VOLUM-192014 format. One record per residue (C-alpha): x, y, z. Coordinates in Angstrom, 1 decimal, m for minus. Each point is the difference from the previous one (the first is absolute). Layout:
N
{{X, Y, Z}}
...
END
This chain:
397
{{m0.2, m0.3, 0.2}}
{{1.2, 4.1, m0.7}}
{{m0.7, 1.4, 3.4}}
{{0.3, 3.6, 0.8}}
{{0.5, 1.2, 3.4}}
{{m0.7, 3.3, 1.2}}
{{0.8, 2.0, 2.9}}
{{0.5, 3.4, 1.5}}
{{3.8, 0.2, 0.4}}
{{2.9, m1.0, m1.3}}
{{1.8, 0.1, 3.5}}
{{m0.6, m1.6, 3.3}}
{{m2.5, 1.9, 2.1}}
{{m1.2, m2.9, 2.2}}
{{m1.4, m3.5, 0.0}}
{{m1.2, 0.1, m3.7}}
{{3.0, 0.5, m1.5}}
{{1.6, m2.8, 1.8}}
{{m2.9, m2.3, m1.1}}
{{0.9, 0.8, m3.6}}
{{4.1, m0.1, 0.3}}
{{m1.0, m3.6, 0.6}}
{{m3.2, m1.2, m1.8}}
{{1.1, 1.7, m3.4}}
{{3.3, m2.1, m0.3}}
{{m2.0, m2.9, 1.5}}
{{m2.9, 0.9, m3.2}}
{{2.7, m0.3, m2.5}}
{{1.6, m3.0, 1.2}}
{{m3.1, m2.3, m0.2}}
{{0.1, 1.2, m3.9}}
{{m1.9, 2.8, m0.4}}
{{0.9, 3.4, m2.3}}
{{m0.6, 2.5, 2.7}}
{{0.0, 3.9, m0.1}}
{{0.4, 2.2, 2.9}}
{{m1.7, 3.5, m0.6}}
{{m0.2, 2.9, 2.6}}
{{m1.1, 3.5, 0.6}}
{{3.4, 1.9, 1.9}}
{{3.4, m0.5, 0.9}}
{{m0.8, 1.8, 3.5}}
{{1.2, m0.2, 3.2}}
{{3.4, 1.0, m1.7}}
{{1.6, m0.7, 3.2}}
{{m0.9, m3.5, m0.7}}
{{1.5, m2.9, m1.6}}
{{m1.4, m1.9, m2.9}}
{{m1.7, m3.0, m0.5}}
{{2.2, m2.6, m1.1}}
{{m1.5, m1.5, m2.7}}
{{1.4, m2.8, m2.8}}
{{1.5, 1.1, m2.8}}
{{m2.5, m1.7, m2.7}}
{{m2.7, 1.7, 1.8}}
{{m1.3, 3.1, m2.3}}
{{m0.2, 3.1, 2.3}}
{{m1.9, 2.9, m1.0}}
{{m1.3, 3.3, 1.3}}
{{m3.7, 0.5, m0.5}}
{{m1.1, 3.4, 1.5}}
{{0.1, 1.7, m3.6}}
{{0.4, m2.7, m2.2}}
{{m2.9, m2.7, 0.6}}
{{m1.2, m0.8, m3.6}}
{{4.0, m0.7, m1.1}}
{{m0.3, m2.4, 3.4}}
{{m3.6, m1.6, m1.0}}
{{2.2, m0.7, m3.7}}
{{2.0, m2.8, 1.7}}
{{m3.6, m1.6, 0.0}}
{{m0.1, m2.4, 3.2}}
{{m1.6, m2.7, 0.1}}
{{m1.3, 1.4, 3.6}}
{{0.5, 3.3, 2.7}}
{{0.9, m0.6, 3.6}}
{{m0.5, 3.5, 1.5}}
{{1.7, 0.1, 3.3}}
{{m1.7, 3.7, 0.7}}
{{1.2, 3.3, m1.6}}
{{m0.2, 3.4, 1.2}}
{{m1.9, 1.3, m3.2}}
{{m4.0, m1.8, 0.4}}
{{m0.4, 0.8, m3.6}}
{{3.0, m1.7, m1.5}}
{{m0.7, m2.7, 3.0}}
{{m3.6, m0.6, m1.6}}
{{0.8, 0.1, m3.5}}
{{2.8, m2.8, 0.9}}
{{m2.6, m2.0, 1.1}}
{{m2.5, 0.2, m2.9}}
{{3.0, m0.1, m2.3}}
{{0.5, m3.8, 0.0}}
{{m1.0, m2.8, 2.4}}
{{1.2, 1.1, 3.0}}
{{0.8, m1.0, 3.7}}
{{0.6, 2.7, 2.9}}
{{2.0, m1.0, 2.9}}
{{m1.5, 1.7, 3.1}}
{{3.2, 1.6, 2.1}}
{{m2.1, 2.6, 1.7}}
{{m3.6, 1.3, 0.3}}
{{m0.5, 0.7, m3.9}}
{{m3.7, 1.1, m0.1}}
{{m0.9, m1.1, 3.7}}
{{1.0, 2.9, 2.1}}
{{m0.3, 4.2, m0.8}}
{{3.4, 0.7, 0.9}}
{{1.7, m3.6, m0.6}}
{{1.2, 0.4, 3.5}}
{{m3.0, m2.5, 1.8}}
{{0.9, 1.6, 3.0}}
{{m2.1, 2.8, 2.3}}
{{2.4, 2.3, 1.7}}
{{m3.0, 1.6, 2.5}}
{{m0.9, m0.7, 2.7}}
{{3.1, m2.7, 0.1}}
{{2.2, m1.8, m2.3}}
{{m1.7, m3.0, m1.5}}
{{m0.7, m2.1, m3.1}}
{{m3.2, 0.9, m1.5}}
{{m2.3, m3.1, m1.1}}
{{m2.5, 2.2, m1.8}}
{{m1.4, m1.3, m3.7}}
{{0.9, 3.3, m2.5}}
{{m2.8, 1.9, m0.9}}
{{m1.8, 3.2, 0.6}}
{{m0.2, m0.1, 3.8}}
{{3.6, 0.7, 0.0}}
{{m0.4, 3.0, m0.7}}
{{m1.7, 0.8, 3.2}}
{{2.9, m2.1, 1.9}}
{{2.9, 2.1, m2.4}}
{{0.2, 3.0, 2.6}}
{{m1.0, m1.4, 3.5}}
{{2.4, m3.0, m0.6}}
{{3.0, 1.9, m1.4}}
{{m0.3, m2.5, m3.2}}
{{2.3, 2.5, m2.2}}
{{0.9, 3.8, 0.0}}
{{m2.6, 3.3, 1.1}}
{{m0.9, 0.9, m3.7}}
{{m3.5, m0.8, m0.9}}
{{1.1, m0.2, m3.5}}
{{2.5, m2.0, 0.7}}
{{m2.2, m2.2, 1.5}}
{{m2.8, 0.1, m3.1}}
{{3.1, m0.5, m2.3}}
{{1.3, m3.5, 1.6}}
{{m3.7, m1.3, 0.3}}
{{m0.2, 0.4, m3.4}}
{{3.0, m1.6, m0.8}}
{{m0.2, m2.6, 2.3}}
{{m3.5, m0.9, m1.6}}
{{1.1, 0.1, m3.8}}
{{2.9, m2.2, 1.5}}
{{m2.9, m2.6, 1.5}}
{{m2.1, 0.1, m3.3}}
{{3.3, m0.7, m2.5}}
{{0.7, m2.8, 2.2}}
{{m2.7, m1.5, m1.7}}
{{1.5, m0.1, m2.7}}
{{2.9, m2.5, 1.0}}
{{m0.7, m4.0, m0.7}}
{{1.6, m0.4, 3.8}}
{{0.8, 1.6, 3.0}}
{{3.0, m1.7, 1.7}}
{{0.8, 0.3, 3.6}}
{{2.9, m0.9, 2.1}}
{{m1.9, m0.1, 3.1}}
{{m3.2, m1.4, 0.9}}
{{m0.6, 3.1, 1.9}}
{{m0.2, 1.8, m3.4}}
{{m1.9, m2.1, m1.6}}
{{m2.6, m0.1, 2.6}}
{{0.2, 4.1, m0.7}}
{{m0.9, m0.1, m3.6}}
{{m2.5, m2.9, 0.5}}
{{m1.6, 2.5, 2.4}}
{{m0.1, 2.6, m2.9}}
{{m2.3, m2.3, m2.1}}
{{2.3, m2.2, m1.9}}
{{m0.9, m3.3, m0.9}}
{{1.8, m2.9, 1.8}}
{{1.6, m1.0, m3.3}}
{{1.1, 3.1, m0.9}}
{{1.9, 0.7, 3.0}}
{{3.4, m2.8, 0.4}}
{{2.4, m0.2, 3.0}}
{{3.3, m1.2, m1.4}}
{{2.4, m0.4, 2.8}}
{{3.3, 1.6, m0.3}}
{{3.5, m0.4, 1.8}}
{{3.5, 1.9, m0.4}}
{{2.8, m2.3, m1.6}}
{{1.7, m2.7, 2.6}}
{{2.4, 1.6, 2.1}}
{{3.8, m0.6, m0.8}}
{{0.9, m1.8, 3.5}}
{{m1.4, m2.1, 2.4}}
{{m2.2, 1.8, 2.6}}
{{1.2, m2.0, 3.1}}
{{0.8, 2.8, 2.4}}
{{1.8, 0.2, 3.8}}
{{m2.5, 0.3, 2.5}}
{{0.7, 3.0, 2.0}}
{{m1.4, 2.4, 2.4}}
{{m2.0, 2.1, m2.5}}
{{0.5, 4.1, m0.2}}
{{0.3, 0.6, m3.6}}
{{m2.9, 1.1, m2.2}}
{{m0.4, 1.2, m3.5}}
{{m2.4, 1.9, m2.1}}
{{0.3, m0.3, m3.9}}
{{m2.4, 2.4, m2.1}}
{{m1.1, 3.2, m1.4}}
{{0.2, 2.8, 2.8}}
{{m3.4, 1.4, m0.4}}
{{m2.9, 0.1, 3.3}}
{{m2.1, m2.7, m1.5}}
{{3.2, m2.6, 0.8}}
{{m0.3, 0.9, 3.7}}
{{3.7, 0.6, 0.5}}
{{m1.0, 2.9, 2.8}}
{{m1.9, m2.3, 1.6}}
{{2.7, m2.7, 0.6}}
{{2.4, 3.2, 1.1}}
{{m2.7, 0.7, 2.6}}
{{m0.4, m3.3, 1.0}}
{{4.1, m1.3, 0.6}}
{{0.4, 2.0, 2.6}}
{{m2.9, m2.3, 1.8}}
{{1.2, m3.1, m1.4}}
{{3.4, 0.8, 1.5}}
{{m1.4, 0.5, 3.2}}
{{m2.1, m3.0, 0.2}}
{{3.0, m2.2, m1.0}}
{{2.4, 1.7, 2.5}}
{{2.6, 0.2, m3.0}}
{{1.1, 2.1, m2.8}}
{{m1.2, m0.2, m3.7}}
{{1.4, 0.9, m3.2}}
{{m1.8, 1.1, m2.9}}
{{1.1, 0.1, m3.4}}
{{m2.1, 1.5, m2.5}}
{{0.5, m0.6, m3.8}}
{{m2.0, 2.3, m2.3}}
{{m0.9, 3.4, m1.0}}
{{m2.4, 2.2, m0.9}}
{{m2.0, 3.4, 0.7}}
{{m0.1, m1.0, 4.2}}
{{3.5, m0.6, 0.0}}
{{1.4, 3.4, 1.3}}
{{m3.2, 0.4, 2.6}}
{{0.9, m3.5, 1.3}}
{{3.5, 0.7, 0.6}}
{{m1.1, 2.9, 2.2}}
{{m1.9, m2.3, 1.7}}
{{2.3, m2.5, 0.3}}
{{2.4, 2.5, 1.3}}
{{m2.0, 0.5, 3.2}}
{{1.1, m3.2, 1.0}}
{{3.3, 0.8, 0.5}}
{{1.2, m1.3, 3.1}}
{{m2.4, m2.7, 0.8}}
{{0.1, m3.6, m0.5}}
{{m0.8, 0.6, m3.4}}
{{2.4, 0.4, m2.8}}
{{m1.5, 0.5, m3.6}}
{{1.9, 0.1, m3.3}}
{{m1.0, 1.1, m3.2}}
{{1.2, m1.8, m3.2}}
{{m2.0, 1.3, m2.9}}
{{m0.6, m2.6, m2.8}}
{{2.6, m2.7, m0.5}}
{{0.7, m2.3, m2.9}}
{{m1.7, m3.2, 0.3}}
{{2.9, m1.9, 1.3}}
{{1.0, 2.9, 3.2}}
{{m4.1, 0.0, 0.8}}
{{0.3, m3.9, 0.5}}
{{3.5, 0.4, 2.0}}
{{m2.0, 2.4, 2.6}}
{{m2.8, m2.5, m0.2}}
{{2.2, m2.8, 0.9}}
{{1.8, 1.8, 3.2}}
{{m3.8, 1.1, 1.2}}
{{m1.4, m2.4, 2.3}}
{{m3.7, 1.8, m1.0}}
{{m1.6, 1.7, m2.9}}
{{m2.5, 2.3, 1.3}}
{{m2.9, 1.1, m2.7}}
{{m2.0, 2.8, 1.9}}
{{m2.3, 1.0, m3.0}}
{{m3.0, 1.9, 0.8}}
{{m1.8, m0.5, m3.2}}
{{m1.0, m3.6, m1.4}}
{{2.9, m1.6, m1.8}}
{{m0.9, m1.4, m3.4}}
{{2.4, m2.6, 0.9}}
{{3.5, 0.9, 1.8}}
{{2.5, m1.4, m2.0}}
{{3.0, 0.8, 2.6}}
{{m1.4, m2.2, 2.5}}
{{0.6, m3.1, m2.3}}
{{3.4, 1.3, m1.3}}
{{0.8, 0.3, 4.1}}
{{m1.7, m3.7, 0.2}}
{{2.3, m1.0, m2.7}}
{{3.1, 0.9, 2.2}}
{{m1.5, m2.1, 3.0}}
{{m1.0, 3.8, 1.5}}
{{m3.5, m0.2, 1.7}}
{{m2.2, 2.9, 0.3}}
{{m2.5, 2.4, 2.1}}
{{m2.5, 2.0, m1.9}}
{{m3.4, 1.5, 0.7}}
{{m2.8, m2.2, m1.3}}
{{m1.0, 1.7, m3.0}}
{{m0.7, m0.8, m3.7}}
{{2.0, m2.9, m1.8}}
{{2.5, m0.4, 2.9}}
{{m1.9, m3.2, 1.2}}
{{0.6, m1.4, m3.4}}
{{3.6, m0.5, 1.2}}
{{0.5, 0.7, 3.7}}
{{m1.6, m2.9, 2.1}}
{{m0.6, 1.6, 3.5}}
{{2.3, m2.4, 2.8}}
{{1.8, m2.0, m2.6}}
{{1.5, 2.8, m2.8}}
{{m0.4, 2.5, 2.2}}
{{m2.4, 2.4, 2.2}}
{{m3.1, 2.1, m1.2}}
{{m0.8, 3.0, 2.0}}
{{m3.7, 1.0, 0.2}}
{{m0.5, 2.9, m2.5}}
{{m3.5, 1.4, 1.3}}
{{1.1, 2.7, 0.2}}
{{4.3, m0.7, m1.1}}
{{1.7, 1.7, 3.2}}
{{3.4, 0.3, 1.6}}
{{m1.0, m1.8, 3.1}}
{{m1.2, m3.3, m1.5}}
{{2.9, 0.3, m2.5}}
{{2.4, 0.1, 3.1}}
{{m1.3, m2.6, 1.8}}
{{m0.1, m2.7, m3.4}}
{{4.1, 1.3, m0.4}}
{{0.9, m0.9, 3.8}}
{{m2.2, m3.5, m0.4}}
{{1.7, m0.9, m2.9}}
{{3.7, 0.7, 1.1}}
{{m0.5, m1.1, 3.8}}
{{0.7, m3.8, m0.7}}
{{3.0, m0.4, m2.2}}
{{m1.3, m3.6, m0.8}}
{{m3.3, 0.6, m1.1}}
{{1.4, 2.7, m2.1}}
{{2.2, m2.4, m1.8}}
{{m2.5, m2.8, m0.1}}
{{m2.6, 2.9, m2.2}}
{{3.1, 0.9, m2.1}}
{{0.9, m3.5, m0.8}}
{{m3.8, m0.4, m0.8}}
{{m0.4, 3.1, m1.6}}
{{3.1, m1.1, m2.5}}
{{m1.6, m3.6, m0.5}}
{{m3.5, 1.3, m1.0}}
{{1.3, 2.7, m2.4}}
{{2.5, m2.1, m1.8}}
{{m3.0, m2.8, m0.6}}
{{m1.8, 3.1, m1.0}}
{{m0.5, 1.4, m3.6}}
{{3.1, 1.6, m2.3}}
{{m0.1, 2.5, m2.7}}
{{0.2, m3.0, m2.5}}
{{m3.1, m1.6, 1.8}}
{{m1.9, 3.2, m0.3}}
{{1.2, 0.3, m3.5}}
{{m0.7, m3.5, m1.1}}
{{m3.6, 0.3, 1.4}}
{{m0.6, 3.8, m1.3}}
{{1.0, m1.2, m3.3}}
{{m2.4, m3.0, 0.1}}
{{m2.8, 3.1, 1.3}}
{{1.5, 2.0, m3.3}}
{{m0.6, m2.7, m2.3}}
{{m3.5, m0.8, 1.0}}
{{m0.9, 4.0, m0.3}}
{{1.2, m0.2, m3.8}}
{{m1.9, m2.8, m0.9}}
{{m3.1, 1.7, 1.2}}
{{m2.3, 1.4, m2.3}}
{{m0.1, 4.1, m0.3}}
{{m3.4, 0.2, 1.5}}
{{0.0, m0.2, 3.8}}
END
């Protein structure tokens, strides 16, 4: 098959780009002719997605007609900035949409209320969202922005009806689209996991005190809540804690200022910025525990599986698709998230680190579950089968 894969960026900005970096070579490896179409080279400071040499790579923001002249059998859309362009691709050929975020199901895409407290939103997208937008601070303060965002997401939801299938990476996201009226056979969860670890996941049993966070530094990722939680967790344990922060984003300066207020306490925080995969994995291997303090319902949370492959258990708020890979008491611990609070996270971190033997057992179990789970190759193979069935469908829905 000739498969065109479209997404918004040629560079890394989050989990979707890591997914593409792994899945595109796997699609090529199973014998398909694959093209990668993208809108922008932003963020300029991020590294480019590593792509196979045989892949056709093309910017499409100004030349979608030229791209379509390649005549793909099927188009896989991973979410674009321009909703009109996204809609055109979904209708230009048999298409499949991979849901990395809440496209068409949330007025702001955040799926999180900011007031009276920050907490995930479980509402179905629709006109009542306009009534909740300001009281729950779902976005900015401008009525014009609210109306514009609502209109955009409504267009996106309608355009998704043009896709032959919606693919999700978690069961939580499949339920999200079913809640929005899509037929059960139109939304498919195709399990996904990162490549196998390059070295064994055996780890020494030790008194835990080393934490790591990996992700984009924006408010929805909850790093400010984690920083609030650390002194309480250290007090509960009666020992010092060290946190390594791998990632960057718009909240970094504010978070560094917040972390500086912990100087002289039992908490040490180090910001590393974005790291290449090998250096990131080295930080994961050195940690006793990955913390995933996301306040929004994570569509999947790939970093947890990446850590598990290395034998690192996780603590995270019980939001979104995290339950697909974090089994409470076996591969890590879930913190209650109604609402997600620093005190709850602190207690859960302390509980995870208190017993070194239990911590080690959770790491071993995490590695076993992740190693037995899906990989980019198994995901690409199942995805290719789904694409073949889409191409074989009659044009009429």
